[in-house]
N, CA and C atoms as a LAMMPS dump frame, in Angstrom:
ITEM: TIMESTEP
0
ITEM: NUMBER OF ATOMS
279
ITEM: BOX BOUNDS ff ff ff
-5.0000000000000000e+02 5.0000000000000000e+02
-5.0000000000000000e+02 5.0000000000000000e+02
-5.0000000000000000e+02 5.0000000000000000e+02
ITEM: ATOMS id mol type element x y z
1 1 1 N 2.453 -5.325 6.451
2 1 2 C 2.613 -4.061 6.847
3 1 3 C 1.423 -3.662 7.547
4 2 1 N 0.751 -2.613 7.946
5 2 2 C 0.115 -2.061 8.745
6 2 3 C -0.353 -0.76 7.935
7 3 1 N -1.567 -0.071 8.283
8 3 2 C -1.88 1.253 7.433
9 3 3 C -3.229 1.664 8.784
10 4 1 N -2.196 3.215 8.486
11 4 2 C -2.981 3.803 10.737
12 4 3 C -2.598 4.923 9.746
13 5 1 N -2.957 5.771 10.536
14 5 2 C -2.694 7.04 10.673
15 5 3 C -2.315 7.577 12.277
16 6 1 N -1.439 9.004 12.351
17 6 2 C -1.223 9.383 13.442
18 6 3 C -1.481 10.856 13.359
19 7 1 N -1.221 10.923 14.623
20 7 2 C -1.449 13.093 14.403
21 7 3 C -0.107 13.559 14.517
22 8 1 N -0.16 14.179 13.743
23 8 2 C 0.603 15.337 13.837
24 8 3 C 0.519 16.946 14.103
25 9 1 N 0.73 17.549 14.771
26 9 2 C 0.783 18.825 14.69
27 9 3 C -0.895 18.794 15.489
28 10 1 N -1.495 17.972 15.388
29 10 2 C -3.098 18.042 15.721
30 10 3 C -3.907 17.428 14.35
31 11 1 N -2.984 17.484 12.917
32 11 2 C -3.548 16.667 12.093
33 11 3 C -3.022 15.628 11.887
34 12 1 N -4.184 14.641 10.846
35 12 2 C -3.956 13.129 10.803
36 12 3 C -2.842 12.961 10.014
37 13 1 N -2.248 12.077 10.097
38 13 2 C -0.823 11.827 9.136
39 13 3 C -1.079 10.271 8.555
40 14 1 N -1.858 10.179 7.635
41 14 2 C -2.015 8.293 6.947
42 14 3 C -0.402 7.862 6.616
43 15 1 N -0.457 6.476 6.942
44 15 2 C 0.874 6.227 6.282
45 15 3 C 0.612 4.708 6.654
46 16 1 N 1.451 3.861 5.627
47 16 2 C 1.953 2.83 5.358
48 16 3 C 2.548 2.363 6.648
49 17 1 N 3.391 1.223 6.853
50 17 2 C 4.221 0.835 8.014
51 17 3 C 5.653 0.718 6.818
52 18 1 N 5.371 0.462 5.889
53 18 2 C 6.267 -0.572 4.658
54 18 3 C 6.387 0.658 3.647
55 19 1 N 7.164 1.426 3.04
56 19 2 C 7.227 2.205 2.249
57 19 3 C 8.021 1.97 1.108
58 20 1 N 8.943 0.727 0.981
59 20 2 C 9.167 -0.093 -0.047
60 20 3 C 9.019 -1.984 0.18
61 21 1 N 9.087 -2.105 -1.307
62 21 2 C 8.9 -3.626 -1.633
63 21 3 C 9.801 -3.701 -2.62
64 22 1 N 10.652 -4.498 -2.809
65 22 2 C 11.504 -4.97 -3.588
66 22 3 C 11.369 -6.301 -4.247
67 23 1 N 11.318 -6.723 -5.11
68 23 2 C 11.131 -7.936 -6.199
69 23 3 C 11.222 -8.16 -7.68
70 24 1 N 11.74 -9.315 -7.809
71 24 2 C 12.022 -9.611 -8.853
72 24 3 C 11.099 -9.991 -10.215
73 25 1 N 11.068 -9.729 -11.234
74 25 2 C 10.225 -9.648 -12.399
75 25 3 C 9.946 -11.17 -12.538
76 26 1 N 8.764 -11.551 -12.569
77 26 2 C 8.003 -13.066 -12.145
78 26 3 C 8.137 -13.683 -11.254
79 27 1 N 8.232 -12.269 -10.208
80 27 2 C 7.899 -13.211 -8.971
81 27 3 C 6.493 -13.44 -8.256
82 28 1 N 5.933 -14.19 -7.704
83 28 2 C 4.963 -14.079 -7.199
84 28 3 C 4.741 -13.216 -5.95
85 29 1 N 3.783 -12.124 -5.72
86 29 2 C 4.318 -11.278 -4.913
87 29 3 C 2.821 -11.305 -4.058
88 30 1 N 3.128 -11.496 -2.248
89 30 2 C 1.82 -11.547 -1.521
90 30 3 C 2.355 -10.161 -0.484
91 31 1 N 1.173 -9.038 -0.352
92 31 2 C 1.681 -8.522 0.705
93 31 3 C 0.111 -8.666 1.553
94 32 1 N 0.512 -8.533 2.841
95 32 2 C -0.447 -8.722 3.709
96 32 3 C -0.803 -7.104 4.326
97 33 1 N -2.093 -6.45 4.367
98 33 2 C -1.869 -5.336 4.851
99 33 3 C -2.89 -5.231 5.854
100 34 1 N -2.698 -4.839 7.269
101 34 2 C -3.837 -4.882 8.562
102 34 3 C -3.896 -3.367 8.878
103 35 1 N -4.82 -3.017 9.037
104 35 2 C -5.328 -1.434 9.014
105 35 3 C -5.929 -1.301 10.13
106 36 1 N -4.998 -0.45 11.636
107 36 2 C -5.279 -0.332 12.744
108 36 3 C -5.738 0.921 12.717
109 37 1 N -6.071 1.755 12.284
110 37 2 C -6.404 2.814 12.796
111 37 3 C -6.9 3.643 11.446
112 38 1 N -8.391 4.199 11.614
113 38 2 C -8.952 4.949 10.18
114 38 3 C -9.325 3.766 9.049
115 39 1 N -9.779 4.456 8.247
116 39 2 C -10.243 4.085 6.817
117 39 3 C -9.255 4.452 6.061
118 40 1 N -9.358 3.358 5.334
119 40 2 C -8.132 3.179 4.749
120 40 3 C -8.24 2.206 3.051
121 41 1 N -7.687 2.192 2.418
122 41 2 C -7.656 0.806 1.265
123 41 3 C -6.246 0.678 0.655
124 42 1 N -5.565 0.052 -0.58
125 42 2 C -4.431 -0.575 -1.017
126 42 3 C -4.673 -0.419 -2.687
127 43 1 N -4.343 0.515 -3.325
128 43 2 C -4.341 0.703 -4.673
129 43 3 C -2.651 0.56 -5.436
130 44 1 N -2.729 -0.402 -6.43
131 44 2 C -1.694 -0.405 -7.209
132 44 3 C -1.886 -0.199 -8.69
133 45 1 N -2.086 0.978 -9.378
134 45 2 C -2.402 0.769 -10.537
135 45 3 C -2.075 0.147 -12.071
136 46 1 N -0.476 -0.062 -12.231
137 46 2 C -0.112 -1.057 -13.06
138 46 3 C -0.693 -2.548 -12.913
139 47 1 N -0.996 -2.786 -12.211
140 47 2 C -1.649 -4.143 -11.775
141 47 3 C -2.945 -4.263 -11.535
142 48 1 N -3.813 -3.431 -11.414
143 48 2 C -4.824 -3.788 -11.464
144 48 3 C -5.423 -4.38 -10.106
145 49 1 N -5.022 -3.888 -8.79
146 49 2 C -5.298 -3.897 -7.551
147 49 3 C -5.778 -2.825 -6.826
148 50 1 N -6.778 -3.038 -6.44
149 50 2 C -7.515 -2.094 -5.537
150 50 3 C -8.225 -3.176 -4.473
151 51 1 N -8.053 -2.8 -3.031
152 51 2 C -8.475 -3.856 -2.052
153 51 3 C -8.899 -3.014 -1.041
154 52 1 N -10.243 -3.026 -0.258
155 52 2 C -10.258 -2.677 1.184
156 52 3 C -9.715 -2.951 2.136
157 53 1 N -9.493 -2.162 2.93
158 53 2 C -8.72 -2.475 4.05
159 53 3 C -9.691 -2.491 5.482
160 54 1 N -10.338 -2.976 6.013
161 54 2 C -11.457 -3.022 7.066
162 54 3 C -10.719 -2.525 8.108
163 55 1 N -10.993 -2.006 8.786
164 55 2 C -10.288 -2.035 10.31
165 55 3 C -9.935 -3.351 11.139
166 56 1 N -8.872 -3.666 11.327
167 56 2 C -8.568 -4.499 12.246
168 56 3 C -8.54 -5.822 11.553
169 57 1 N -8.52 -5.991 10.271
170 57 2 C -8.83 -7.106 9.76
171 57 3 C -7.739 -7.089 8.615
172 58 1 N -7.073 -8.617 8.028
173 58 2 C -6.078 -8.769 7.242
174 58 3 C -5.917 -9.526 6.488
175 59 1 N -5.374 -8.413 5.021
176 59 2 C -6.25 -8.094 3.265
177 59 3 C -5.015 -8.801 2.87
178 60 1 N -4.757 -9.913 2.223
179 60 2 C -3.941 -10.346 1.562
180 60 3 C -4.121 -9.915 0.144
181 61 1 N -2.953 -9.735 -0.209
182 61 2 C -2.689 -9.39 -1.796
183 61 3 C -2.085 -9.888 -2.68
184 62 1 N -2.415 -10.354 -3.792
185 62 2 C -1.413 -11.527 -4.27
186 62 3 C -1.534 -11.143 -5.929
187 63 1 N -0.27 -11.22 -6.243
188 63 2 C -0.468 -10.886 -7.73
189 63 3 C 0.92 -11.939 -8.461
190 64 1 N 1.669 -11.442 -9.567
191 64 2 C 2.357 -11.825 -10.219
192 64 3 C 3.206 -10.53 -10.815
193 65 1 N 4.424 -10.064 -10.444
194 65 2 C 5.363 -9.007 -11.087
195 65 3 C 5.607 -9.304 -12.549
196 66 1 N 4.477 -9.213 -13.17
197 66 2 C 5.139 -9.243 -14.417
198 66 3 C 6.193 -8.247 -15.292
199 67 1 N 5.818 -6.856 -14.906
200 67 2 C 6.533 -5.886 -15.185
201 67 3 C 7.832 -5.32 -14.245
202 68 1 N 8.678 -4.869 -14.828
203 68 2 C 9.9 -4.23 -14.072
204 68 3 C 9.436 -2.818 -14.112
205 69 1 N 10.267 -2.037 -13.18
206 69 2 C 10.151 -0.43 -12.906
207 69 3 C 9.481 -0.532 -11.567
208 70 1 N 9.537 0.871 -11.85
209 70 2 C 8.713 1.218 -9.965
210 70 3 C 7.593 2.009 -10.038
211 71 1 N 6.511 1.026 -9.255
212 71 2 C 5.231 1.531 -9.246
213 71 3 C 4.616 2.079 -7.948
214 72 1 N 3.881 2.894 -8.004
215 72 2 C 3.279 3.651 -6.472
216 72 3 C 2.177 2.889 -6.26
217 73 1 N 2.702 2.45 -4.586
218 73 2 C 0.853 1.969 -4.285
219 73 3 C 0.875 2.697 -3.207
220 74 1 N -0.718 2.754 -2.903
221 74 2 C -0.947 4.25 -2.423
222 74 3 C -2.601 3.784 -1.518
223 75 1 N -2.731 4.594 -0.717
224 75 2 C -4.559 4.77 0.413
225 75 3 C -4.798 5.513 -0.772
226 76 1 N -6.214 5.228 -1.762
227 76 2 C -7.071 6.004 -2.352
228 76 3 C -8.366 6.881 -1.829
229 77 1 N -8.156 6.861 -0.598
230 77 2 C -9.233 7.653 -0.057
231 77 3 C -9.167 9.114 -0.035
232 78 1 N -9.594 10.143 -0.267
233 78 2 C -9.52 11.194 -0.267
234 78 3 C -8.347 11.953 0.967
235 79 1 N -7.355 12.395 -0.366
236 79 2 C -6.25 13.203 0.096
237 79 3 C -5.361 12.387 0.916
238 80 1 N -5.475 10.781 1.052
239 80 2 C -4.41 9.823 1.737
240 80 3 C -3.128 9.946 1.308
241 81 1 N -3.322 9.693 -0.34
242 81 2 C -1.967 9.646 -1.206
243 81 3 C -1.228 11.001 -0.692
244 82 1 N -1.984 12.373 -0.792
245 82 2 C -1.465 13.633 -0.97
246 82 3 C -0.855 14.162 0.737
247 83 1 N -1.177 13.481 1.586
248 83 2 C -0.487 13.372 3.099
249 83 3 C 0.296 12.457 2.971
250 84 1 N 0.932 11.277 2.14
251 84 2 C 1.689 11.003 2.585
252 84 3 C 1.606 9.289 2.5
253 85 1 N 0.418 8.543 2.283
254 85 2 C 0.46 7.258 2.707
255 85 3 C 0.142 6.947 1.338
256 86 1 N 1.666 6.158 1.141
257 86 2 C 2.181 5.838 -0.748
258 86 3 C 3.472 5.15 -0.445
259 87 1 N 4.032 4.224 -1.437
260 87 2 C 5.119 3.342 -1.222
261 87 3 C 5.389 2.866 -2.639
262 88 1 N 6.74 2.301 -2.448
263 88 2 C 7.229 2.109 -3.803
264 88 3 C 7.207 0.504 -4.138
265 89 1 N 6.899 0.105 -4.886
266 89 2 C 7.27 -1.174 -5.289
267 89 3 C 8.246 -1.213 -6.573
268 90 1 N 9.289 -2.209 -6.221
269 90 2 C 10.506 -1.966 -7.068
270 90 3 C 10.537 -3.46 -7.546
271 91 1 N 10.865 -3.529 -9.118
272 91 2 C 10.196 -4.913 -9.902
273 91 3 C 11.522 -4.801 -10.845
274 92 1 N 12.405 -5.449 -10.554
275 92 2 C 14.187 -5.596 -11.227
276 92 3 C 14.009 -6.76 -12.199
277 93 1 N 14.578 -6.572 -13.173
278 93 2 C 14.778 -7.663 -14.258
279 93 3 C 15.444 -9.128 -13.345
């Protein structure tokens, strides 16, 4: 996925290109994030994941989905989550 922002009504709108990921419990998950514009990171609280995503560098995030449910991943930079830079990881049994 990419992490970026675009201008909407002259205001920055940070976002991820993928807003929903579905996996099965027990799966090894590998998410590749490339920041193409702006200053972003990737955070997924329930799996203790936090990664900076430097501009124009692919960052690989790997973990085992060891719990079922719906979890929010987001950019932890100020106001980015509030402005819409988040998505849902769905882990099914």
